[in-house]
N, CA, C and O of each residue as an XYZ file, in Angstrom:
324
protein
N      52.552    -10.182      0.463
C      51.893    -10.079     -0.519
C      50.322    -10.492     -0.457
O      50.044    -11.672     -0.243
N      49.396     -9.627     -0.623
C      47.931    -10.301     -0.788
C      47.681    -10.955     -1.982
O      48.503    -11.049     -2.894
N      46.676    -11.360     -1.989
C      45.925    -11.839     -3.253
C      45.718    -10.647     -4.168
O      45.855    -11.037     -5.328
N      45.504     -9.641     -4.128
C      45.293     -8.623     -5.152
C      46.105     -8.003     -5.593
O      46.029     -7.577     -6.745
N      47.354     -7.719     -4.622
C      48.962     -7.164     -5.058
C      49.341     -8.097     -6.001
O      49.981     -7.723     -6.983
N      48.974     -9.524     -5.817
C      49.514    -10.599     -6.822
C      48.849    -10.462     -7.940
O      49.455    -10.194     -8.977
N      47.183    -10.658     -7.910
C      46.982    -10.204     -9.117
C      47.267     -8.963     -9.978
O      47.111     -9.057    -11.196
N      47.656     -7.855     -9.452
C      48.070     -6.507     -9.925
C      49.295     -6.764    -10.356
O      49.565     -6.528    -11.534
N      50.246     -7.288     -9.496
C      51.395     -7.617    -10.490
C      51.600     -8.537    -12.019
O      52.307     -8.486    -13.025
N      50.707     -9.216    -11.562
C      50.486    -10.476    -12.607
C      50.163     -9.696    -13.985
O      50.757     -9.837    -15.054
N      49.203     -8.939    -13.734
C      48.347     -7.732    -15.023
C      50.063     -7.214    -15.444
O      50.686     -7.525    -16.460
N      50.448     -6.494    -14.491
C      51.333     -5.563    -15.234
C      52.902     -6.417    -15.630
O      53.850     -5.827    -16.148
N      52.912     -7.532    -15.351
C      53.810     -8.483    -16.032
C      53.432     -8.769    -17.311
O      54.369     -8.841    -18.106
N      52.218     -8.974    -17.794
C      51.285     -9.665    -18.882
C      51.108    -10.768    -18.933
O      51.107    -11.387    -19.997
N      50.919    -11.282    -17.821
C      50.686    -12.781    -17.583
C      49.335    -13.167    -16.801
O      49.018    -14.182    -16.180
N      48.683    -11.998    -17.065
C      47.081    -12.821    -16.603
C      46.216    -13.509    -17.216
O      46.018    -13.658    -18.422
N      45.680    -13.944    -16.267
C      44.462    -15.132    -17.128
C      43.193    -13.949    -17.264
O      42.076    -14.411    -17.500
N      43.283    -12.904    -17.166
C      42.470    -11.585    -17.353
C      42.603    -10.717    -18.506
O      41.849     -9.804    -18.841
N      43.674    -11.128    -19.073
C      43.921    -10.432    -20.727
C      42.972    -10.528    -21.680
O      42.769    -11.636    -22.175
N      42.133     -9.272    -22.164
C      41.595     -9.735    -23.462
C      42.024    -10.192    -24.556
O      43.049     -9.844    -25.142
N      40.907    -11.353    -25.015
C      41.545    -11.933    -26.514
C      41.836    -10.708    -27.096
O      41.485     -9.563    -26.810
N      42.970    -11.441    -28.495
C      43.061    -10.185    -29.236
C      42.237     -9.712    -30.133
O      41.679    -10.629    -30.734
N      41.912     -8.634    -30.490
C      41.039     -7.773    -31.398
C      39.911     -7.596    -30.732
O      38.827     -7.600    -31.315
N      40.058     -7.375    -29.107
C      38.689     -6.763    -28.324
C      39.376     -5.486    -27.474
O      40.545     -5.373    -27.106
N      38.367     -4.662    -27.308
C      38.668     -3.429    -27.156
C      39.035     -3.716    -25.883
O      40.183     -3.285    -25.768
N      38.778     -4.079    -25.134
C      39.356     -4.158    -23.477
C      40.943     -4.905    -23.286
O      41.405     -5.925    -23.797
N      41.482     -3.997    -22.402
C      42.685     -4.491    -22.278
C      42.484     -5.811    -21.295
O      42.896     -6.952    -21.503
N      41.884     -5.420    -20.398
C      41.287     -6.963    -18.886
C      39.843     -7.139    -18.751
O      39.092     -6.306    -18.244
N      39.506     -8.229    -19.215
C      38.302     -8.365    -18.701
C      37.899     -9.128    -17.591
O      38.927     -9.549    -17.060
N      36.855     -9.528    -16.953
C      36.435    -10.498    -16.278
C      36.779    -10.652    -14.732
O      36.337    -11.568    -14.039
N      37.678     -9.575    -14.243
C      38.107     -9.091    -13.140
C      37.003     -9.258    -12.261
O      35.889     -9.272    -12.784
N      37.126     -9.436    -10.550
C      36.162     -9.878     -9.766
C      35.817     -8.491     -9.299
O      36.777     -7.755     -9.073
N      34.779     -8.080     -9.142
C      34.375     -7.094     -8.365
C      35.032     -6.733     -7.219
O      35.511     -5.623     -6.988
N      35.042     -7.637     -6.548
C      35.678     -7.546     -5.064
C      37.231     -6.874     -4.965
O      37.765     -6.444     -3.943
N      37.686     -6.906     -6.072
C      39.190     -6.453     -5.990
C      39.357     -4.926     -6.630
O      40.464     -4.388     -6.622
N      38.171     -4.255     -7.193
C      38.073     -2.969     -7.670
C      38.248     -1.634     -6.869
O      38.627     -0.596     -7.412
N      37.930     -1.742     -5.465
C      37.918     -0.954     -4.276
C      39.602     -0.770     -3.870
O      40.195      0.202     -3.402
N      40.038     -1.990     -4.218
C      41.443     -2.052     -3.295
C      42.309     -1.013     -4.003
O      42.325     -0.870     -5.226
N      43.029     -0.296     -3.131
C      44.124      0.515     -3.349
C      45.094      0.380     -4.504
O      45.461      1.279     -5.260
N      45.506     -1.102     -4.515
C      46.447     -1.359     -5.315
C      45.866     -1.452     -6.675
O      46.517     -0.911     -7.569
N      44.872     -1.982     -6.957
C      43.919     -1.621     -7.840
C      43.988     -0.814     -8.292
O      44.641     -0.718     -9.331
N      43.257      0.334     -7.668
C      42.550      1.648     -7.989
C      44.434      2.267     -8.752
O      44.528      2.555     -9.946
N      45.260      2.320     -8.110
C      46.254      2.713     -8.456
C      47.055      2.190     -9.922
O      47.977      2.686    -10.570
N      46.462      1.300    -10.047
C      47.109      0.570    -11.320
C      46.056      0.960    -12.373
O      46.306      1.150    -13.564
N      45.216      1.026    -11.968
C      43.960      1.732    -12.937
C      44.763      3.062    -13.728
O      45.269      3.206    -14.841
N      44.600      3.864    -12.620
C      44.989      5.384    -12.710
C      46.326      5.337    -13.562
O      46.351      5.833    -14.688
N      47.730      4.570    -12.851
C      48.816      4.922    -13.488
C      48.763      4.093    -14.937
O      49.718      4.376    -15.660
N      47.819      3.112    -15.502
C      47.802      3.065    -16.515
C      46.878      3.665    -17.621
O      46.797      3.163    -18.742
N      46.247      4.677    -17.263
C      45.164      5.422    -18.058
C      43.811      4.505    -18.454
O      43.276      4.430    -19.560
N      43.499      3.956    -17.439
C      42.543      3.118    -17.908
C      41.135      3.280    -17.229
O      40.885      3.975    -16.244
N      40.282      2.516    -17.936
C      39.094      3.099    -17.101
C      37.852      1.560    -17.132
O      37.937      0.601    -17.898
N      36.967      1.748    -16.228
C      36.568      0.882    -15.761
C      34.944      0.554    -16.431
O      34.159      1.437    -16.777
N      34.758     -0.528    -16.486
C      32.792     -0.735    -17.390
C      32.619     -2.271    -16.459
O      33.191     -3.359    -16.511
N      31.847     -1.866    -15.867
C      31.029     -2.850    -14.697
C      30.433     -4.035    -15.569
O      29.600     -3.755    -16.430
N      30.757     -5.101    -15.412
C      29.505     -6.239    -16.085
C      29.082     -6.810    -14.982
O      29.558     -6.900    -13.850
N      27.778     -7.314    -15.655
C      26.847     -8.473    -14.778
C      25.629     -8.387    -15.189
O      25.413     -8.520    -16.394
N      24.526     -8.137    -14.257
C      23.191     -8.286    -14.550
C      22.540     -6.897    -15.055
O      22.698     -5.920    -14.323
N      21.936     -6.769    -16.063
C      21.335     -5.739    -16.313
C      19.802     -5.922    -16.176
O      19.109     -6.739    -16.782
N      19.440     -5.076    -15.335
C      17.984     -5.167    -14.618
C      16.926     -4.269    -15.663
O      15.831     -4.701    -16.024
N      17.390     -3.177    -15.992
C      16.285     -2.681    -16.880
C      16.575     -2.918    -18.468
O      17.702     -3.079    -18.936
N      15.411     -2.910    -19.182
C      15.998     -3.658    -20.537
C      16.556     -2.580    -21.297
O      16.488     -1.388    -20.997
N      17.014     -2.991    -22.127
C      17.943     -1.893    -23.082
C      18.983     -0.586    -22.288
O      19.360      0.549    -22.577
N      19.127     -1.468    -21.248
C      20.487     -0.685    -20.409
C      21.752     -0.925    -21.426
O      21.876     -1.893    -22.176
N      22.749      0.277    -21.270
C      23.748     -0.417    -21.773
C      25.208     -0.571    -21.121
O      26.264     -0.934    -21.639
N      24.876     -0.129    -19.668
C      25.687     -0.443    -18.694
C      24.984     -1.039    -17.587
O      23.760     -1.112    -17.484
N      26.032     -1.556    -16.582
C      25.660     -2.238    -15.443
C      25.941     -1.060    -14.414
O      26.698     -0.124    -14.667
N      25.335     -1.195    -13.382
C      25.699     -0.326    -12.244
C      26.681     -0.876    -11.603
O      26.815     -2.099    -11.622
N      27.647      0.044    -10.837
C      28.526     -0.712     -9.850
C      27.885     -1.558     -8.816
O      28.419     -2.664     -8.732
N      26.775     -1.336     -7.907
C      26.294     -2.165     -7.084
C      25.654     -3.605     -7.184
O      25.293     -4.474     -6.392
N      25.703     -3.382     -8.884
C      24.593     -4.884     -9.400
C      25.795     -5.489    -10.004
O      25.557     -6.585    -10.511
N      27.131     -5.054    -10.105
C      28.246     -5.899    -11.069
C      28.960     -7.003    -10.238
O      29.430     -6.881     -9.107
N      28.944     -8.149    -11.061
C      29.703     -9.326    -10.634
C      31.411     -9.107    -11.213
O      32.417     -9.556    -10.665
N      31.342     -8.290    -12.461
C      32.477     -8.069    -12.618
C      33.192     -6.761    -13.322
O      32.500     -5.838    -13.754
N      34.428     -6.753    -13.393
C      34.206     -5.533    -14.573
C      35.534     -5.800    -15.404
O      36.299     -6.721    -15.120
N      35.766     -4.806    -16.584
C      36.629     -4.833    -17.676
C      37.409     -3.615    -17.591
O      37.104     -2.619    -16.934
N      38.556     -3.791    -18.388
C      39.328     -2.386    -18.072
C      39.811     -1.964    -19.447
O      40.479     -2.777    -20.086
N      39.524     -0.691    -20.002
C      39.878     -0.236    -21.447
C      40.853      0.879    -21.134
O      41.137      1.377    -20.044
N      41.412      1.223    -22.664
C      42.173      2.299    -22.436
C      41.545      3.610    -22.429
O      40.411      3.631    -22.908
N      42.088      4.876    -21.932
C      41.208      5.983    -21.745
C      41.161      6.537    -23.422
O      42.106      6.165    -24.118
N      40.404      7.154    -23.886
C      40.430      7.425    -25.312
C      40.642      9.090    -24.628
O      40.350      9.335    -23.457
N      41.240     10.222    -25.665
C      41.362     11.772    -25.392
C      40.117     12.445    -25.950
O      39.980     13.665    -25.856
């Protein structure tokens, strides 16, 4: 099992350091951007009905989101209908 597979297994069991604090909208936060494109992580995101929001520097003033190319981390949120 590689590092990404171990991280996803830990997240699935609810014992991850990346679980968002109580009262926040995110399910998981601060995940390193390097794991986003891994097939196991993508499968986890789809199977749980989550969506990703990229976090990191915002180069345009007032911008609400960060582009994936500029992101350093990402957060996962439940999809709303």
